[in-house]
C-alpha positions in Angstrom: -5.8 -7.2 28.8 -8.3 -6.6 26.0 -7.4 -4.9 22.8 -8.5 -1.4 23.8 -6.6 -1.6 27.1 -3.6 -2.9 25.1 -3.8 0.0 22.7 -4.2 2.5 25.5 -1.2 1.1 27.3 1.0 1.1 24.1 0.0 4.7 23.4 0.9 5.7 27.0 4.3 3.9 26.7 5.1 5.7 23.4 4.4 9.0 25.2 6.6 8.0 28.2 9.4 7.2 25.7 8.9 10.4 23.8 9.1 12.4 27.0 12.4 10.6 27.9 13.9 11.3 24.4 13.0 14.9 24.7 14.4 15.2 28.3 17.7 14.0 27.0 17.9 17.2 24.8 16.2 19.9 26.8 14.8 20.9 30.2 11.3 19.9 31.1 9.9 23.5 31.2 10.8 23.9 27.5 9.1 20.7 26.3 5.6 21.2 24.7 2.7 18.9 24.3 3.2 19.4 20.5 6.8 18.1 20.7 5.7 15.1 22.8 2.8 14.2 20.4 5.1 14.6 17.3 7.8 12.4 18.9 5.3 9.8 20.0 3.4 9.9 16.8 0.1 10.8 18.3 -2.2 13.7 18.1 -3.0 16.3 20.7 -6.5 14.9 21.5 -4.8 11.6 22.3 -2.4 13.2 24.7 -5.3 14.9 26.5 -7.2 11.7 26.6 -4.4 10.3 28.7 -3.1 13.3 30.8 -4.2 16.8 31.8 -0.7 18.2 31.8 2.9 17.3 31.0 3.5 16.9 34.8 0.9 14.0 34.7 2.9 12.4 32.0 6.1 13.0 33.9 4.7 11.3 37.0 3.6 8.3 34.9 7.0 8.1 33.2 8.9 8.3 36.5 6.6 5.5 38.0 7.3 3.4 34.8 11.1 3.9 35.1 11.0 3.0 38.8 9.0 -0.2 38.1 11.4 -1.2 35.3 14.4 -0.4 37.5 13.2 -2.6 40.4 12.5 -5.4 38.0 16.3 -5.8 37.5 16.9 -6.7 41.1 16.2 -9.9 43.0 12.8 -9.6 44.6 13.8 -10.7 48.1 15.9 -8.4 50.3 18.0 -11.4 51.5 18.9 -12.0 47.8 20.0 -8.4 47.3 21.9 -8.2 50.7 23.6 -11.6 50.1 23.7 -12.7 53.7 25.1 -9.3 54.9 23.8 -9.8 58.5 25.8 -13.1 58.8 29.1 -12.0 57.2 32.2 -11.3 59.3 33.0 -7.6 59.5 36.3 -8.1 57.7 34.2 -9.7 54.6 31.7 -6.9 54.6 32.1 -4.3 51.8 29.9 -1.2 51.2 29.5 -1.8 47.5 29.3 -5.2 46.0 28.3 -7.0 42.8 25.0 -8.3 44.3 23.4 -4.9 43.6 26.0 -3.3 41.3 25.3 -5.7 38.4 21.5 -5.2 38.2 21.9 -1.5 38.5 24.6 -1.4 35.7 22.6 -3.7 33.5 19.5 -1.4 33.9 21.7 1.6 32.9 23.1 -0.2 29.8 19.6 -1.3 28.7 18.1 2.2 29.4 20.8 4.7 28.4 18.2 7.3 27.3 16.6 7.3 30.8 19.8 7.9 32.6 21.0 10.5 30.1 17.6 12.3 30.7 17.9 11.7 34.5 21.4 13.2 34.7 20.3 16.2 32.5 17.0 16.6 34.6 17.8 15.1 38.0 15.0 16.8 39.9 12.3 16.2 37.3 13.2 12.5 36.9 13.4 12.0 40.6 16.9 10.4 40.2 17.5 10.6 44.0 14.4 8.5 44.6 16.1 5.5 42.9 18.9 5.7 45.5 16.5 5.7 48.5 16.3 2.0 48.8 20.0 1.5 48.3 20.6 3.9 51.1 18.0 2.5 53.4 18.4 -1.3 52.9 22.0 -1.6 51.9 24.3 1.2 52.7 22.7 2.2 56.0 22.8 -1.3 57.5 26.4 -1.9 56.5 27.5 1.4 57.9 25.7 0.5 61.1 27.6 -2.9 61.1 30.8 -0.8 60.8 29.6 1.2 63.8 29.7 4.5 61.9 27.8 7.1 63.9 24.3 7.7 62.5 25.1 11.4 62.2 28.2 10.6 59.9 26.5 8.1 57.6 25.0 10.6 55.1 28.7 11.7 54.4 29.8 8.1 53.7 26.7 7.4 51.6 27.3 10.6 49.6 30.9 9.7 49.0 30.0 6.3 47.6 27.0 7.2 45.6 28.6 10.3 44.0 31.7 8.3 43.1 29.5 5.5 41.5 27.5 8.3 39.6 30.8 9.7 38.3 31.8 6.4 36.9 28.4 5.8 35.5 28.4 9.3 33.8 31.7 8.5 32.1 30.5 5.1 31.1 27.3 6.7 29.5 29.6 9.3 27.8 31.4 6.4 26.1 28.1 4.7 25.1 28.3 2.0 27.8 30.9 0.3 25.5 32.3 -1.8 28.4 30.3 -4.6 29.9 28.6 -4.0 33.2 30.8 -6.7 34.7 33.9 -4.6 33.8 32.3 -1.5 35.4 31.4 -3.6 38.5 35.0 -4.6 38.8 36.2 -1.1 38.5 33.8 0.2 41.2 34.7 -2.7 43.5 38.4 -2.0 43.0 37.9 1.7 43.9 35.9 0.7 47.0 38.5 -1.9 48.1 41.3 0.7 47.6 39.5 2.9 50.0 38.9 0.2 52.6 42.4 -1.2 52.3 41.3 -4.6 51.0 
């Protein structure tokens, strides 16, 4: 990356972070280009050099968040699933540390993003981050448990909404507890439901 590309990238990153900071405080439709520029420490012409609209910035910001999010997880599906296909049914749990810890570490390291995402779930495409979790982890486990396909969305909603409620409380407390503690709490809640 040459110097001008690096400068361009750093300016874009500052605007991404500025948008996240502003989304923590207010809805997207009330954020102005002027506020983004003031928060990022750039002028309006710099903003328009990078983007035509705030929606363009939002699209880039969401892509940056998703890329950052995925970087916390093992890059192979087998590493994430932890041999799920070979485990005995009695040893199979719907929610486990293999993917809880990377998720919780990302939240701890990116509190602003999650506060903004919970305040503006549609704009921040919060549901998109759960798509892979549903498709590659929860769906296959429910299939192994022989849960009918028509019922799986209810099970998935129950687990995801429960985890989200715990994460929101954790964020409210400034992520004071270690991710390992949160993973223990979530696993105990899940095991209580499954009778383990």
